C-alpha positions in Angstrom: -119.4 134.0 113.9 -117.1 133.8 117.0 -114.9 136.8 117.6 -111.6 136.5 119.5 -111.3 139.0 122.3 -108.1 141.1 122.4 -106.4 140.8 125.7 -104.5 143.8 127.0 -101.3 143.3 128.8 -101.4 143.8 132.6 -99.5 146.8 134.0 -97.1 146.6 136.9 -97.6 148.9 139.9 -94.7 151.1 138.7 -96.3 151.4 135.2 -99.6 152.3 136.8 -98.0 154.9 139.0 -96.1 156.4 136.0 -99.3 156.7 134.0 -101.1 158.3 137.0 -98.3 160.8 137.5 -98.3 161.6 133.7 -102.1 162.2 133.9 -101.7 164.5 137.0 -98.8 166.4 135.3 -100.8 166.9 132.1 -104.0 168.0 134.0 -102.1 170.6 135.9 -100.5 172.2 132.8 -103.8 171.9 130.9 -105.8 173.6 133.6 -103.3 176.5 133.9 -103.0 177.1 130.2 -106.8 176.9 129.6 -107.4 179.3 132.4 -105.0 181.8 131.0 -106.2 181.4 127.4 -109.8 182.0 128.6 -108.8 185.0 130.7 -106.8 186.5 127.8 -109.8 185.9 125.4 -107.6 183.8 123.1 -110.2 181.5 121.6 -108.1 179.8 119.0 -105.5 178.8 121.6 -108.2 177.7 124.0 -109.8 175.4 121.5 -106.4 174.0 120.4 -105.3 173.4 124.0 -108.6 171.8 124.8 -108.4 169.4 121.9 -104.7 168.5 121.7 -103.3 166.2 124.4 -99.5 166.7 124.4 -98.6 165.7 128.0 -98.3 169.3 129.0 -95.8 170.4 126.2 -98.2 172.5 124.2 -99.7 173.9 127.4 -96.2 175.0 128.7 -95.4 176.5 125.3 -98.5 178.6 125.5 -97.9 179.7 129.1 -94.2 180.6 128.7 -93.9 181.8 125.1 -97.3 182.8 123.6 -99.3 184.3 126.4 -98.4 187.7 127.6 -96.6 187.8 130.9 -98.5 189.1 133.9 -96.9 192.1 135.5 
């Protein structure tokens, strides 16, 4: 049986740059939120933040609304 191979569309340089920036943006937020969740001992949030990829939205929510402020 001969399978047809799916061909993915090629990305322009602008699209590649956009994806790269989104990855860097997401990694920055994820690193900061995981660091704080681990330091606060908040295991459920740590696991949730680790497993869910939301382009930094859930991570920012945790940092600015859920986690206690440092003083």
